[in-house]
C-alpha positions, 0 to 999 in steps of 0.5 A, a space after each residue: 525532481 519536482 512533481 507536476 501534473 505531467 507526472 501524475 498521469 496515473 492509469 486510473 480509468 475510473 477517475 479520468 474518462 469523461 463517460 462511462 458505461 454502467 451495465 446490469 446483468 439481470 438474472 433469469 426470472 427477474 421480471 420486477 427488476 428488469 421493469 425497474 431498470 427499464 423505467 430508470 432509463 436503462 436500455 438492453 444491450 443490442 442482441 442481449 435482452 438480459 444485459 441493461 446499460 446506461 451511459 453516465 457522465 463522470 463523476 459516475 458514482 451518483 448515477 451508480 448510487 441510484 441504480 444500486 438503490 434499485 438492485 437493493 429494492 428489487 433483490 432476486 434469488 440469484 444476485 445481479 452482477 454489474 460492470 463499469 466500462 470507461 469510454 464513449 461508445 457502447 461496449 460489447 458483450 465481451 468487454 462487459 463480461 470481462 469486467 463483470 463483477 458482483 455489486 459489492 465489488 462496485 461499491 467497494 470501488 465507489 468507496 475507494 475513489 477519494 484515493 484516486 482523486 487524491 493521487 491525481 491532485 497530488 494530495 498524498 504526503 509523506 510522514 516520517 517517523 524517526 529511527 534511533 540508535 542505542 545512544 538515542 541518536 537519529 539513525 534514519 526514518 521510515 516513510 508513511 503515506 498520508 492524505 490530508 483533508 479538511 476532515 483530518 489526516 487519513 492513515 496508511 491502513 485506509 489508503 492501502 484498503 482504498 488502493 486495493 479497492 481501485 486495484 491500484 496497489 502497484 501504481 500507489 507503491 511506485 508513486 510513494 517510492 518517489 514521494 518518500 525520496 523527494 520529501 526526505 531530501 527536500 527536508 535535509 533529513 539524514 541517515 537511512 530511509 525505510 521505504 515499504 516494499 511490496 515484492 509479491 506482485 513484481 514481475 520485472 524489478 528493473 521496471 518496478 524500481 525505476 522511479 525510485 532509482 531515478 529519484 535517488 539519482 536525481 537527488 544524489 541519495 546513495 542506494 545504500 541509504 534506501 532500505 526496502 522494507 518487506 514483510 516476512 509473509 512475501 517470502 512464502 509465496 515464491 521463494 526462488 522468484 522473491 530471491 531473484 528480486 532481492 538479488 537485483 535489489 542488492 546488485 543496485 546497492 539497496 539495503 534490505 529489511 525484513 519486517 514483523 519477525 516474531 519467532 526464531 524458526 521464522 527468522 532461520 527459514 528466511 535467512 536460508 533464502 536471503 540475508 537482510 541488512 535489517 531485521 524488524 521485530 514484531 510489534 506484539 513481541 516488543 510490547 510483551 517484552 517483559 514476559 520471560 518467553 518474549 525476552 528469550 525469544 528476542 534474545 535468540 533473535 538478536 543472536 541469530 541476526 547478528 550471526 547473519 550480519 543483520 541489524 535488529 530494529 524494534 518497532 512499536 516502543 511506546 514506553 521507557 520500561 520496554 525501551 530499557 528491556 530491548 536495550 538489555 537484550 541487545 536490540 540495536 535500533 528503536 522506533 515508536 511513539 515513546 520517541 515520536 509519532 510519524 509526523 509531516 515532514 514540514 513539521 518534522 523536528 529532531 527528537 534526539 541528539 
């Protein structure tokens, strides 16, 4: 399965339309602001004297910046609000009201546009971090999203933040599923592939996992080798709905991993709802493994997980001392900078075995 421009037709309206309409909702008593907007070639929306609109050609961010400067200069007691609508024809008031938001929200959107460009230009790449077993043999890899640019490599935290700014988390997540599988297979990697999985906003798991399922079949990758990795916080939102999602994933043969586990009480609560194949220990717990309380917690978590048929994975292993303590506690799998950071698949080398 190759990636081409036809496959990159993301629904990213803030990056694709040739023209946009910028609207400013001027609050009552903002005469100075209104005069400034009019002098800036903004006109009032037909029939609505308090709404000023301007048609911008794409890329629209430069036009917005000049309007933002006016808003900052002419601050009002009640903050002005704005809206941005893609399209060539002047929008109606209902459409503008639906898109209405604080100025700061539009600025967040502007600061996130680089991710939309990276998605459309297929510049998001997968980095892989090895997961090792007790014998220091490769067990599998976890996939991480990165954007490589002239200014350096942009990490996952900034990518997620920008995706939220674009309201594109769902689109990005599905795209990264396919990217991870194709990168894994094309690099001739072996073992399990851990993929971040955000079930909280899934209503139709069969649709959400459609691309992942097709990519796995196309590349001949057994579903069991794909580990869908979700955080424990997801389970508290709607346990019954999430259980139905996890049941669906299991029916398709996927493995499941529970991330960021830091207490026995937390693990027990979740194991009552689902039975993950893997449990990942919280990074802070791993790094403090030499503490007596932390050692006891890890030992109890290992015992509980093994009793439920789950394999225990420790992330964030950075020193050999920590590694040895985790081995003594019965932890099964290890991942961290002691062995290798996440690296581009094009440069990936076996770090053990």
